[in-house]
N, C-alpha and C positions, 0 to 999 in steps of 0.2 A: 086102056082096059075097057072092054064093053061091059059096064056094070049090069046090064040086063041079063047077062049070062052068068053073073056071079052068084054065089049062094046068098040066101036071105040074110045070113049073119056069118060073121067070122068069130074066132075066139081071141079075146083080148086078155092081156095080163098086165098087172102093174109090177114093176120090178122090185121095189123095196120090200113090199109085204106079200108078194106072190099071190095077190088076189086075181081071180079070174072073173071075166064077164063076157056076155054075148055082145059083140060089136055089130049092131044092125047096120047094113049098108046104106039105108035110107034115113038114118038119124045120126046126129053128131056123136062123137066119142063121149063127150061129157054126158049127154043124155043117157047113152047106153051104160056108162059107168054108174051113174046115179040110180038107174033102174036095177042095176046089179048090186046095189047096197054099198058102193064104193064112195067114200067121202073124198072128193077132189076139190081143191080151192077154185072158186069161180066168182064172177061178179057181173060183167056186162053182157055176156053171152052173144056178142056180135063181132068178136075178134079184134077189139081195139084196146082193151085195158090190160091185157097180158097176165091177169091173175092166174089163169089156168095153164099157163105155159108148161110144157113138158118136153122131154126128149124122146124121140122114137128110137128105141134100142134096136128093134127090128120090125119089119113090116112096111106097109105102104099106105098112105092116105091121099085123099083128094080134097079140094076145096070147091065150094059152089060160089064163093065170092071171088072177085077178081084178084084182090091182093090182101090176104090177112095181115094183121099187124106184126109181121116179121120181116127182118131185113133179108136180103138175098143170102148173106153170109149165115144167118141163123137157119134159114131154110136148108141150105146145103149142108149144114152141120147136124141136121136131123131134128131141129126144134119144131114143135107143132103147137097149135092152139086147139085143144080138144073141143072147145065150144063151137068151132066152125069147121073142124076136120071130120071127114067121113072115111071109114075104113075101106081099103081095097084088097086087104089080105089079113091073115092072122097077124097079130102085132103084140109088141111089148112096149110099154110106156113107162118112163121114169119121171118122177117129180123133179123139178129144178129148184 
């Protein structure tokens, strides 16, 4: 995806409580959720502690770090680390 042609933000939702937030393409999902008033667990903010882990119910994300703290199996199952994940589409995220 060419992010320069993407909109400035996408619409994000949290699954359990159906909260909505603006998911800005140039900032992490965690930062966007916090700016939207959503309380999401977090700690390290660099993709290693896994406190913020969630499951992408729908949508797509990208990472700017080479390998976030997820196994290949977790990534293929849709798990994401919102502290280092950036949106590429509208999305829904569930807490783990």
